[in-house]
C-alpha positions in Angstrom: 7.3 -27.5 42.6 8.7 -30.3 40.4 11.5 -32.3 42.1 13.8 -31.9 39.1 13.3 -28.1 39.2 14.2 -28.0 42.9 17.3 -30.1 42.3 18.5 -27.7 39.5 17.8 -24.6 41.7 20.0 -26.1 44.5 22.9 -26.8 42.1 23.2 -23.1 41.4 24.2 -22.2 45.0 27.9 -22.5 45.7 28.8 -24.9 48.5 32.3 -23.8 49.4 33.7 -20.4 50.2 36.6 -19.6 48.0 37.7 -16.7 50.2 39.1 -19.0 52.7 40.4 -21.7 50.4 44.1 -22.8 50.6 44.9 -21.2 47.2 43.2 -17.9 48.0 46.3 -16.1 49.5 49.2 -17.4 47.3 52.5 -15.6 47.8 54.6 -17.8 45.4 54.5 -21.0 43.4 57.3 -23.6 43.3 58.4 -23.9 39.7 59.2 -27.6 39.7 56.2 -28.9 41.5 53.6 -26.1 41.1 52.9 -26.2 44.8 51.6 -22.9 46.2 53.3 -21.2 49.1 51.2 -19.0 51.4 52.5 -15.7 52.9 54.0 -15.7 56.4 51.0 -13.9 57.7 48.7 -16.6 56.5 50.9 -19.3 58.0 50.8 -17.5 61.4 47.1 -17.1 61.2 46.6 -20.8 60.4 48.9 -21.8 63.3 47.0 -19.5 65.7 43.7 -21.0 64.5 44.9 -24.5 65.1 46.4 -23.7 68.5 43.2 -22.1 69.8 41.0 -24.9 68.5 42.9 -27.8 70.1 40.8 -30.3 72.0 
């Protein structure tokens, strides 16, 4: 297979998972800075994940 064709085929595959992205579970957005605010459940899940994966 041609190297250019292989390169194009690989570009079609998504690299990141948008399901777990920081903006996936937005509860609110601050009007002045457009910063997203996650829900309380997501904050607790994130803290639990960090606490269990400490080194």
